PyMOL Python script that loads the backbone (N, CA, C, O; Angstrom):
from pymol import cmd

cmd.read_pdbstr("""\
ATOM      1  N   MET A   1     161.782  30.641 116.513  1.00  0.00           N
ATOM      2  CA  MET A   1     161.897  32.079 116.498  1.00  0.00           C
ATOM      3  C   MET A   1     160.502  32.667 116.318  1.00  0.00           C
ATOM      4  O   MET A   1     159.705  32.171 115.523  1.00  0.00           O
ATOM      5  N   PHE A   2     160.223  33.712 117.055  1.00  0.00           N
ATOM      6  CA  PHE A   2     158.899  34.317 117.052  1.00  0.00           C
ATOM      7  C   PHE A   2     158.966  35.676 116.355  1.00  0.00           C
ATOM      8  O   PHE A   2     159.792  36.518 116.708  1.00  0.00           O
ATOM      9  N   PHE A   3     158.094  35.889 115.365  1.00  0.00           N
ATOM     10  CA  PHE A   3     158.070  37.146 114.623  1.00  0.00           C
ATOM     11  C   PHE A   3     156.821  37.940 114.989  1.00  0.00           C
ATOM     12  O   PHE A   3     155.712  37.406 115.015  1.00  0.00           O
ATOM     13  N   ASP A   4     157.017  39.189 115.263  1.00  0.00           N
ATOM     14  CA  ASP A   4     155.884  40.078 115.504  1.00  0.00           C
ATOM     15  C   ASP A   4     156.187  41.433 114.852  1.00  0.00           C
ATOM     16  O   ASP A   4     157.140  41.544 114.080  1.00  0.00           O
ATOM     17  N   SER A   5     155.408  42.435 115.145  1.00  0.00           N
ATOM     18  CA  SER A   5     155.590  43.736 114.496  1.00  0.00           C
ATOM     19  C   SER A   5     156.817  44.486 115.009  1.00  0.00           C
ATOM     20  O   SER A   5     157.164  45.535 114.466  1.00  0.00           O
ATOM     21  N   ASN A   6     157.473  43.975 116.032  1.00  0.00           N
ATOM     22  CA  ASN A   6     158.644  44.634 116.599  1.00  0.00           C
ATOM     23  C   ASN A   6     159.934  43.859 116.333  1.00  0.00           C
ATOM     24  O   ASN A   6     160.864  43.915 117.136  1.00  0.00           O
ATOM     25  N   ASN A   7     159.996  43.151 115.238  1.00  0.00           N
ATOM     26  CA  ASN A   7     161.202  42.369 114.969  1.00  0.00           C
ATOM     27  C   ASN A   7     162.355  43.278 114.548  1.00  0.00           C
ATOM     28  O   ASN A   7     162.157  44.469 114.308  1.00  0.00           O
ATOM     29  N   MET A   8     163.534  42.725 114.460  1.00  0.00           N
ATOM     30  CA  MET A   8     164.735  43.517 114.175  1.00  0.00           C
ATOM     31  C   MET A   8     164.699  44.149 112.795  1.00  0.00           C
ATOM     32  O   MET A   8     165.160  45.277 112.620  1.00  0.00           O
ATOM     33  N   ILE A   9     164.165  43.448 111.826  1.00  0.00           N
ATOM     34  CA  ILE A   9     164.134  43.989 110.467  1.00  0.00           C
ATOM     35  C   ILE A   9     163.263  45.237 110.408  1.00  0.00           C
ATOM     36  O   ILE A   9     163.669  46.249 109.838  1.00  0.00           O
ATOM     37  N   SER A  10     162.097  45.176 110.979  1.00  0.00           N
ATOM     38  CA  SER A  10     161.216  46.352 110.954  1.00  0.00           C
ATOM     39  C   SER A  10     161.804  47.495 111.783  1.00  0.00           C
ATOM     40  O   SER A  10     161.656  48.663 111.422  1.00  0.00           O
ATOM     41  N   GLN A  11     162.465  47.164 112.886  1.00  0.00           N
ATOM     42  CA  GLN A  11     163.099  48.207 113.687  1.00  0.00           C
ATOM     43  C   GLN A  11     164.228  48.882 112.910  1.00  0.00           C
ATOM     44  O   GLN A  11     164.393  50.099 112.988  1.00  0.00           O
ATOM     45  N   PHE A  12     164.997  48.105 112.169  1.00  0.00           N
ATOM     46  CA  PHE A  12     166.069  48.662 111.349  1.00  0.00           C
ATOM     47  C   PHE A  12     165.489  49.582 110.275  1.00  0.00           C
ATOM     48  O   PHE A  12     166.009  50.673 110.043  1.00  0.00           O
ATOM     49  N   GLU A  13     164.418  49.142 109.624  1.00  0.00           N
ATOM     50  CA  GLU A  13     163.787  49.959 108.584  1.00  0.00           C
ATOM     51  C   GLU A  13     163.220  51.250 109.177  1.00  0.00           C
ATOM     52  O   GLU A  13     163.354  52.321 108.584  1.00  0.00           O
ATOM     53  N   GLU A  14     162.599  51.147 110.327  1.00  0.00           N
ATOM     54  CA  GLU A  14     162.047  52.328 110.983  1.00  0.00           C
ATOM     55  C   GLU A  14     163.152  53.288 111.407  1.00  0.00           C
ATOM     56  O   GLU A  14     162.986  54.506 111.340  1.00  0.00           O
ATOM     57  N   ARG A  15     164.262  52.743 111.836  1.00  0.00           N
ATOM     58  CA  ARG A  15     165.394  53.584 112.224  1.00  0.00           C
ATOM     59  C   ARG A  15     165.940  54.339 111.015  1.00  0.00           C
ATOM     60  O   ARG A  15     166.305  55.509 111.125  1.00  0.00           O
ATOM     61  N   ASN A  16     165.996  53.672 109.860  1.00  0.00           N
ATOM     62  CA  ASN A  16     166.431  54.335 108.640  1.00  0.00           C
ATOM     63  C   ASN A  16     165.481  55.456 108.242  1.00  0.00           C
ATOM     64  O   ASN A  16     165.911  56.538 107.842  1.00  0.00           O
ATOM     65  N   VAL A  17     164.201  55.189 108.354  1.00  0.00           N
ATOM     66  CA  VAL A  17     163.206  56.219 108.042  1.00  0.00           C
ATOM     67  C   VAL A  17     163.367  57.400 108.991  1.00  0.00           C
ATOM     68  O   VAL A  17     163.313  58.553 108.563  1.00  0.00           O
ATOM     69  N   LEU A  18     163.561  57.123 110.258  1.00  0.00           N
ATOM     70  CA  LEU A  18     163.759  58.175 111.247  1.00  0.00           C
ATOM     71  C   LEU A  18     164.995  59.011 110.926  1.00  0.00           C
ATOM     72  O   LEU A  18     164.951  60.238 111.014  1.00  0.00           O
ATOM     73  N   PHE A  19     166.098  58.358 110.556  1.00  0.00           N
ATOM     74  CA  PHE A  19     167.327  59.064 110.206  1.00  0.00           C
ATOM     75  C   PHE A  19     167.091  59.991 109.018  1.00  0.00           C
ATOM     76  O   PHE A  19     167.518  61.146 109.032  1.00  0.00           O
ATOM     77  N   LYS A  20     166.410  59.484 107.988  1.00  0.00           N
ATOM     78  CA  LYS A  20     166.140  60.303 106.797  1.00  0.00           C
ATOM     79  C   LYS A  20     165.250  61.492 107.145  1.00  0.00           C
ATOM     80  O   LYS A  20     165.467  62.595 106.644  1.00  0.00           O
ATOM     81  N   LEU A  21     164.253  61.276 107.998  1.00  0.00           N
ATOM     82  CA  LEU A  21     163.366  62.363 108.389  1.00  0.00           C
ATOM     83  C   LEU A  21     164.099  63.427 109.206  1.00  0.00           C
ATOM     84  O   LEU A  21     163.847  64.621 109.044  1.00  0.00           O
ATOM     85  N   LYS A  22     164.996  62.996 110.073  1.00  0.00           N
ATOM     86  CA  LYS A  22     165.784  63.957 110.845  1.00  0.00           C
ATOM     87  C   LYS A  22     166.701  64.769 109.933  1.00  0.00           C
ATOM     88  O   LYS A  22     166.896  65.967 110.138  1.00  0.00           O
ATOM     89  N   LYS A  23     167.256  64.106 108.930  1.00  0.00           N
ATOM     90  CA  LYS A  23     168.113  64.804 107.963  1.00  0.00           C
ATOM     91  C   LYS A  23     167.301  65.842 107.180  1.00  0.00           C
ATOM     92  O   LYS A  23     167.762  66.964 106.967  1.00  0.00           O
ATOM     93  N   GLU A  24     166.107  65.468 106.760  1.00  0.00           N
ATOM     94  CA  GLU A  24     165.227  66.405 106.054  1.00  0.00           C
ATOM     95  C   GLU A  24     164.852  67.575 106.957  1.00  0.00           C
ATOM     96  O   GLU A  24     164.802  68.721 106.512  1.00  0.00           O
ATOM     97  N   LYS A  25     164.593  67.281 108.213  1.00  0.00           N
ATOM     98  CA  LYS A  25     164.223  68.330 109.161  1.00  0.00           C
ATOM     99  C   LYS A  25     165.348  69.350 109.298  1.00  0.00           C
ATOM    100  O   LYS A  25     165.096  70.554 109.287  1.00  0.00           O
ATOM    101  N   ARG A  26     166.596  68.876 109.427  1.00  0.00           N
ATOM    102  CA  ARG A  26     167.735  69.789 109.521  1.00  0.00           C
ATOM    103  C   ARG A  26     167.847  70.641 108.268  1.00  0.00           C
ATOM    104  O   ARG A  26     168.106  71.842 108.350  1.00  0.00           O
ATOM    105  N   TYR A  27     167.649  70.018 107.098  1.00  0.00           N
ATOM    106  CA  TYR A  27     167.725  70.745 105.832  1.00  0.00           C
ATOM    107  C   TYR A  27     166.675  71.860 105.789  1.00  0.00           C
ATOM    108  O   TYR A  27     166.990  73.003 105.455  1.00  0.00           O
ATOM    109  N   TYR A  28     165.440  71.524 106.126  1.00  0.00           N
ATOM    110  CA  TYR A  28     164.373  72.511 106.055  1.00  0.00           C
ATOM    111  C   TYR A  28     164.515  73.593 107.120  1.00  0.00           C
ATOM    112  O   TYR A  28     164.119  74.735 106.890  1.00  0.00           O
ATOM    113  N   GLN A  29     165.067  73.256 108.271  1.00  0.00           N
ATOM    114  CA  GLN A  29     165.319  74.277 109.278  1.00  0.00           C
ATOM    115  C   GLN A  29     166.359  75.277 108.786  1.00  0.00           C
ATOM    116  O   GLN A  29     166.223  76.479 109.017  1.00  0.00           O
ATOM    117  N   LYS A  30     167.399  74.787 108.107  1.00  0.00           N
ATOM    118  CA  LYS A  30     168.397  75.689 107.526  1.00  0.00           C
ATOM    119  C   LYS A  30     167.774  76.550 106.441  1.00  0.00           C
ATOM    120  O   LYS A  30     168.068  77.742 106.346  1.00  0.00           O
ATOM    121  N   GLU A  31     166.916  75.955 105.623  1.00  0.00           N
ATOM    122  CA  GLU A  31     166.252  76.713 104.563  1.00  0.00           C
ATOM    123  C   GLU A  31     165.346  77.792 105.151  1.00  0.00           C
ATOM    124  O   GLU A  31     165.263  78.892 104.604  1.00  0.00           O
ATOM    125  N   ILE A  32     164.674  77.497 106.245  1.00  0.00           N
ATOM    126  CA  ILE A  32     163.814  78.486 106.895  1.00  0.00           C
ATOM    127  C   ILE A  32     164.642  79.660 107.390  1.00  0.00           C
ATOM    128  O   ILE A  32     164.254  80.815 107.213  1.00  0.00           O
ATOM    129  N   VAL A  33     165.784  79.371 108.010  1.00  0.00           N
ATOM    130  CA  VAL A  33     166.654  80.442 108.503  1.00  0.00           C
ATOM    131  C   VAL A  33     167.136  81.298 107.335  1.00  0.00           C
ATOM    132  O   VAL A  33     167.116  82.526 107.424  1.00  0.00           O
ATOM    133  N   ASN A  34     167.567  80.670 106.243  1.00  0.00           N
ATOM    134  CA  ASN A  34     168.041  81.422 105.080  1.00  0.00           C
ATOM    135  C   ASN A  34     166.926  82.261 104.471  1.00  0.00           C
ATOM    136  O   ASN A  34     167.152  83.406 104.079  1.00  0.00           O
ATOM    137  N   THR A  35     165.734  81.703 104.391  1.00  0.00           N
ATOM    138  CA  THR A  35     164.598  82.432 103.827  1.00  0.00           C
ATOM    139  C   THR A  35     164.219  83.616 104.711  1.00  0.00           C
ATOM    140  O   THR A  35     163.876  84.687 104.210  1.00  0.00           O
ATOM    141  N   GLN A  36     164.281  83.420 106.022  1.00  0.00           N
ATOM    142  CA  GLN A  36     163.976  84.527 106.934  1.00  0.00           C
ATOM    143  C   GLN A  36     165.001  85.652 106.795  1.00  0.00           C
ATOM    144  O   GLN A  36     164.640  86.828 106.854  1.00  0.00           O
ATOM    145  N   LYS A  37     166.277  85.299 106.610  1.00  0.00           N
ATOM    146  CA  LYS A  37     167.312  86.315 106.402  1.00  0.00           C
ATOM    147  C   LYS A  37     167.048  87.074 105.111  1.00  0.00           C
ATOM    148  O   LYS A  37     167.153  88.300 105.075  1.00  0.00           O
ATOM    149  N   ASP A  38     166.701  86.342 104.038  1.00  0.00           N
ATOM    150  CA  ASP A  38     166.404  86.978 102.762  1.00  0.00           C
ATOM    151  C   ASP A  38     165.200  87.900 102.887  1.00  0.00           C
ATOM    152  O   ASP A  38     165.217  89.011 102.357  1.00  0.00           O
ATOM    153  N   LEU A  39     164.161  87.459 103.575  1.00  0.00           N
ATOM    154  CA  LEU A  39     162.960  88.260 103.752  1.00  0.00           C
ATOM    155  C   LEU A  39     163.266  89.539 104.519  1.00  0.00           C
ATOM    156  O   LEU A  39     162.794  90.615 104.152  1.00  0.00           O
ATOM    157  N   THR A  40     164.045  89.424 105.568  1.00  0.00           N
ATOM    158  CA  THR A  40     164.421  90.602 106.346  1.00  0.00           C
ATOM    159  C   THR A  40     165.196  91.592 105.475  1.00  0.00           C
ATOM    160  O   THR A  40     164.951  92.797 105.526  1.00  0.00           O
ATOM    161  N   ALA A  41     166.124  91.078 104.684  1.00  0.00           N
ATOM    162  CA  ALA A  41     166.904  91.953 103.808  1.00  0.00           C
ATOM    163  C   ALA A  41     166.012  92.618 102.765  1.00  0.00           C
ATOM    164  O   ALA A  41     166.193  93.795 102.454  1.00  0.00           O
ATOM    165  N   LEU A  42     165.057  91.876 102.228  1.00  0.00           N
ATOM    166  CA  LEU A  42     164.173  92.438 101.205  1.00  0.00           C
ATOM    167  C   LEU A  42     163.231  93.496 101.780  1.00  0.00           C
ATOM    168  O   LEU A  42     162.926  94.486 101.116  1.00  0.00           O
ATOM    169  N   LEU A  43     162.776  93.287 103.004  1.00  0.00           N
ATOM    170  CA  LEU A  43     161.842  94.226 103.602  1.00  0.00           C
ATOM    171  C   LEU A  43     162.514  95.485 104.127  1.00  0.00           C
ATOM    172  O   LEU A  43     161.843  96.498 104.326  1.00  0.00           O
ATOM    173  N   THR A  44     163.810  95.448 104.354  1.00  0.00           N
ATOM    174  CA  THR A  44     164.491  96.596 104.951  1.00  0.00           C
ATOM    175  C   THR A  44     165.286  97.413 103.948  1.00  0.00           C
ATOM    176  O   THR A  44     165.664  98.545 104.249  1.00  0.00           O
ATOM    177  N   SER A  45     165.549  96.876 102.772  1.00  0.00           N
ATOM    178  CA  SER A  45     166.419  97.590 101.839  1.00  0.00           C
ATOM    179  C   SER A  45     165.854  97.518 100.422  1.00  0.00           C
ATOM    180  O   SER A  45     165.614  96.436  99.887  1.00  0.00           O
ATOM    181  N   ASN A  46     165.648  98.698  99.825  1.00  0.00           N
ATOM    182  CA  ASN A  46     165.161  98.739  98.450  1.00  0.00           C
ATOM    183  C   ASN A  46     166.202  98.218  97.467  1.00  0.00           C
ATOM    184  O   ASN A  46     165.849  97.646  96.436  1.00  0.00           O
ATOM    185  N   SER A  47     167.475  98.411  97.776  1.00  0.00           N
ATOM    186  CA  SER A  47     168.520  97.925  96.855  1.00  0.00           C
ATOM    187  C   SER A  47     168.533  96.398  96.828  1.00  0.00           C
ATOM    188  O   SER A  47     168.740  95.802  95.771  1.00  0.00           O
ATOM    189  N   HIS A  48     168.313  95.759  97.982  1.00  0.00           N
ATOM    190  CA  HIS A  48     168.225  94.297  98.009  1.00  0.00           C
ATOM    191  C   HIS A  48     166.993  93.810  97.249  1.00  0.00           C
ATOM    192  O   HIS A  48     167.047  92.802  96.544  1.00  0.00           O
ATOM    193  N   LEU A  49     165.889  94.530  97.397  1.00  0.00           N
ATOM    194  CA  LEU A  49     164.659  94.181  96.701  1.00  0.00           C
ATOM    195  C   LEU A  49     164.856  94.265  95.199  1.00  0.00           C
ATOM    196  O   LEU A  49     164.428  93.378  94.460  1.00  0.00           O
ATOM    197  N   GLU A  50     165.506  95.335  94.746  1.00  0.00           N
ATOM    198  CA  GLU A  50     165.771  95.492  93.310  1.00  0.00           C
ATOM    199  C   GLU A  50     166.701  94.393  92.807  1.00  0.00           C
ATOM    200  O   GLU A  50     166.460  93.816  91.747  1.00  0.00           O
ATOM    201  N   GLN A  51     167.751  94.101  93.551  1.00  0.00           N
ATOM    202  CA  GLN A  51     168.686  93.048  93.157  1.00  0.00           C
ATOM    203  C   GLN A  51     167.988  91.701  93.075  1.00  0.00           C
ATOM    204  O   GLN A  51     168.216  90.946  92.130  1.00  0.00           O
ATOM    205  N   TYR A  52     167.144  91.390  94.044  1.00  0.00           N
ATOM    206  CA  TYR A  52     166.407  90.124  94.051  1.00  0.00           C
ATOM    207  C   TYR A  52     165.492  90.025  92.835  1.00  0.00           C
ATOM    208  O   TYR A  52     165.449  88.993  92.165  1.00  0.00           O
ATOM    209  N   ALA A  53     164.762  91.100  92.554  1.00  0.00           N
ATOM    210  CA  ALA A  53     163.851  91.101  91.407  1.00  0.00           C
ATOM    211  C   ALA A  53     164.612  90.922  90.101  1.00  0.00           C
ATOM    212  O   ALA A  53     164.152  90.210  89.208  1.00  0.00           O
ATOM    213  N   ARG A  54     165.756  91.551  89.983  1.00  0.00           N
ATOM    214  CA  ARG A  54     166.553  91.432  88.760  1.00  0.00           C
ATOM    215  C   ARG A  54     167.091  90.008  88.588  1.00  0.00           C
ATOM    216  O   ARG A  54     167.063  89.462  87.485  1.00  0.00           O
ATOM    217  N   GLU A  55     167.578  89.412  89.671  1.00  0.00           N
ATOM    218  CA  GLU A  55     168.191  88.086  89.572  1.00  0.00           C
ATOM    219  C   GLU A  55     167.161  86.976  89.420  1.00  0.00           C
ATOM    220  O   GLU A  55     167.339  86.077  88.598  1.00  0.00           O
ATOM    221  N   LYS A  56     166.101  87.024  90.190  1.00  0.00           N
ATOM    222  CA  LYS A  56     165.147  85.919  90.208  1.00  0.00           C
ATOM    223  C   LYS A  56     164.115  86.000  89.086  1.00  0.00           C
ATOM    224  O   LYS A  56     163.693  84.973  88.556  1.00  0.00           O
ATOM    225  N   PHE A  57     163.710  87.205  88.725  1.00  0.00           N
ATOM    226  CA  PHE A  57     162.620  87.363  87.767  1.00  0.00           C
ATOM    227  C   PHE A  57     163.049  88.062  86.482  1.00  0.00           C
ATOM    228  O   PHE A  57     162.207  88.416  85.658  1.00  0.00           O
ATOM    229  N   GLN A  58     164.348  88.262  86.308  1.00  0.00           N
ATOM    230  CA  GLN A  58     164.910  88.921  85.134  1.00  0.00           C
ATOM    231  C   GLN A  58     164.198  90.244  84.835  1.00  0.00           C
ATOM    232  O   GLN A  58     163.919  90.558  83.677  1.00  0.00           O
ATOM    233  N   MET A  59     163.913  91.006  85.873  1.00  0.00           N
ATOM    234  CA  MET A  59     163.269  92.304  85.695  1.00  0.00           C
ATOM    235  C   MET A  59     164.322  93.327  85.312  1.00  0.00           C
ATOM    236  O   MET A  59     165.496  93.189  85.658  1.00  0.00           O
ATOM    237  N   LYS A  60     163.893  94.351  84.597  1.00  0.00           N
ATOM    238  CA  LYS A  60     164.827  95.382  84.158  1.00  0.00           C
ATOM    239  C   LYS A  60     164.125  96.727  84.185  1.00  0.00           C
ATOM    240  O   LYS A  60     162.901  96.817  84.273  1.00  0.00           O
ATOM    241  N   LYS A  61     164.940  97.770  84.108  1.00  0.00           N
ATOM    242  CA  LYS A  61     164.393  99.116  84.012  1.00  0.00           C
ATOM    243  C   LYS A  61     164.000  99.376  82.562  1.00  0.00           C
ATOM    244  O   LYS A  61     164.437  98.661  81.660  1.00  0.00           O
ATOM    245  N   ASP A  62     163.176 100.399  82.337  1.00  0.00           N
ATOM    246  CA  ASP A  62     162.677 100.686  80.995  1.00  0.00           C
ATOM    247  C   ASP A  62     163.785 101.040  80.008  1.00  0.00           C
ATOM    248  O   ASP A  62     163.682 100.706  78.827  1.00  0.00           O
ATOM    249  N   ASN A  63     164.829 101.701  80.462  1.00  0.00           N
ATOM    250  CA  ASN A  63     165.890 102.153  79.559  1.00  0.00           C
ATOM    251  C   ASN A  63     167.082 101.197  79.512  1.00  0.00           C
ATOM    252  O   ASN A  63     168.174 101.609  79.120  1.00  0.00           O
ATOM    253  N   GLU A  64     166.906  99.948  79.895  1.00  0.00           N
ATOM    254  CA  GLU A  64     168.001  98.978  79.930  1.00  0.00           C
ATOM    255  C   GLU A  64     167.769  97.842  78.948  1.00  0.00           C
ATOM    256  O   GLU A  64     166.640  97.528  78.572  1.00  0.00           O
ATOM    257  N   GLU A  65     168.864  97.247  78.552  1.00  0.00           N
ATOM    258  CA  GLU A  65     168.821  95.990  77.812  1.00  0.00           C
ATOM    259  C   GLU A  65     169.500  94.934  78.674  1.00  0.00           C
ATOM    260  O   GLU A  65     170.514  95.206  79.318  1.00  0.00           O
ATOM    261  N   VAL A  66     168.949  93.754  78.682  1.00  0.00           N
ATOM    262  CA  VAL A  66     169.504  92.665  79.490  1.00  0.00           C
ATOM    263  C   VAL A  66     169.970  91.573  78.551  1.00  0.00           C
ATOM    264  O   VAL A  66     169.233  91.128  77.671  1.00  0.00           O
ATOM    265  N   TRP A  67     171.199  91.151  78.752  1.00  0.00           N
ATOM    266  CA  TRP A  67     171.772  90.069  77.943  1.00  0.00           C
ATOM    267  C   TRP A  67     171.931  88.854  78.830  1.00  0.00           C
ATOM    268  O   TRP A  67     172.536  88.931  79.900  1.00  0.00           O
ATOM    269  N   LEU A  68     171.403  87.761  78.399  1.00  0.00           N
ATOM    270  CA  LEU A  68     171.497  86.512  79.139  1.00  0.00           C
ATOM    271  C   LEU A  68     172.623  85.686  78.528  1.00  0.00           C
ATOM    272  O   LEU A  68     172.550  85.295  77.363  1.00  0.00           O
ATOM    273  N   VAL A  69     173.657  85.423  79.308  1.00  0.00           N
ATOM    274  CA  VAL A  69     174.818  84.679  78.833  1.00  0.00           C
ATOM    275  C   VAL A  69     174.750  83.275  79.417  1.00  0.00           C
ATOM    276  O   VAL A  69     174.680  83.103  80.634  1.00  0.00           O
ATOM    277  N   ILE A  70     174.770  82.277  78.545  1.00  0.00           N
ATOM    278  CA  ILE A  70     174.687  80.886  78.968  1.00  0.00           C
ATOM    279  C   ILE A  70     176.020  80.215  78.679  1.00  0.00           C
ATOM    280  O   ILE A  70     176.520  80.252  77.555  1.00  0.00           O
ATOM    281  N   ASP A  71     176.584  79.604  79.707  1.00  0.00           N
ATOM    282  CA  ASP A  71     177.848  78.890  79.557  1.00  0.00           C
ATOM    283  C   ASP A  71     177.552  77.514  78.965  1.00  0.00           C
ATOM    284  O   ASP A  71     177.017  76.641  79.647  1.00  0.00           O
ATOM    285  N   THR A  72     177.898  77.329  77.712  1.00  0.00           N
ATOM    286  CA  THR A  72     177.576  76.058  77.033  1.00  0.00           C
ATOM    287  C   THR A  72     178.476  74.908  77.479  1.00  0.00           C
ATOM    288  O   THR A  72     178.182  73.749  77.188  1.00  0.00           O
ATOM    289  N   THR A  73     179.553  75.210  78.174  1.00  0.00           N
ATOM    290  CA  THR A  73     180.414  74.122  78.646  1.00  0.00           C
ATOM    291  C   THR A  73     179.754  73.363  79.790  1.00  0.00           C
ATOM    292  O   THR A  73     180.113  72.218  80.068  1.00  0.00           O
ATOM    293  N   LEU A  74     178.792  73.995  80.453  1.00  0.00           N
ATOM    294  CA  LEU A  74     178.105  73.328  81.562  1.00  0.00           C
ATOM    295  C   LEU A  74     176.932  72.480  81.114  1.00  0.00           C
ATOM    296  O   LEU A  74     176.420  71.669  81.886  1.00  0.00           O
ATOM    297  N   ILE A  75     176.498  72.661  79.864  1.00  0.00           N
ATOM    298  CA  ILE A  75     175.364  71.913  79.356  1.00  0.00           C
ATOM    299  C   ILE A  75     175.847  70.564  78.842  1.00  0.00           C
ATOM    300  O   ILE A  75     176.771  70.485  78.032  1.00  0.00           O
ATOM    301  N   LYS A  76     175.204  69.501  79.326  1.00  0.00           N
ATOM    302  CA  LYS A  76     175.570  68.155  78.894  1.00  0.00           C
ATOM    303  C   LYS A  76     174.883  67.858  77.578  1.00  0.00           C
ATOM    304  O   LYS A  76     173.691  68.114  77.411  1.00  0.00           O
ATOM    305  N   THR A  77     175.641  67.321  76.658  1.00  0.00           N
ATOM    306  CA  THR A  77     175.054  66.935  75.379  1.00  0.00           C
ATOM    307  C   THR A  77     174.878  65.430  75.361  1.00  0.00           C
ATOM    308  O   THR A  77     175.737  64.690  75.841  1.00  0.00           O
ATOM    309  N   SER A  78     173.785  64.988  74.816  1.00  0.00           N
ATOM    310  CA  SER A  78     173.545  63.550  74.744  1.00  0.00           C
ATOM    311  C   SER A  78     173.957  63.048  73.370  1.00  0.00           C
ATOM    312  O   SER A  78     173.332  63.385  72.365  1.00  0.00           O
ATOM    313  N   LYS A  79     174.991  62.259  73.331  1.00  0.00           N
ATOM    314  CA  LYS A  79     175.506  61.689  72.075  1.00  0.00           C
ATOM    315  C   LYS A  79     175.565  60.206  72.178  1.00  0.00           C
ATOM    316  O   LYS A  79     175.970  59.537  71.228  1.00  0.00           O
TER     317      LYS A  79
END
""", "prot")
cmd.dss("prot")
cmd.show_as("cartoon", "prot")
cmd.util.cbc("prot")
cmd.orient("prot")
């Protein structure tokens, strides 16, 4: 049996790498589309911009109080 750089094992490994890269590419393409939609919404609507700032950066108006509620049932405890 003759082994070179094009043997079946290396081809199988390369095929796996290719599959993973294609999967990542699809993921990032979807993320780009979602980000572009978000950007369009933020640039065209002040209400969307305000909502985004409040949710992502916990921004508030001067006359408001913000309460952060944490669901403790979702937090895993290490025992």
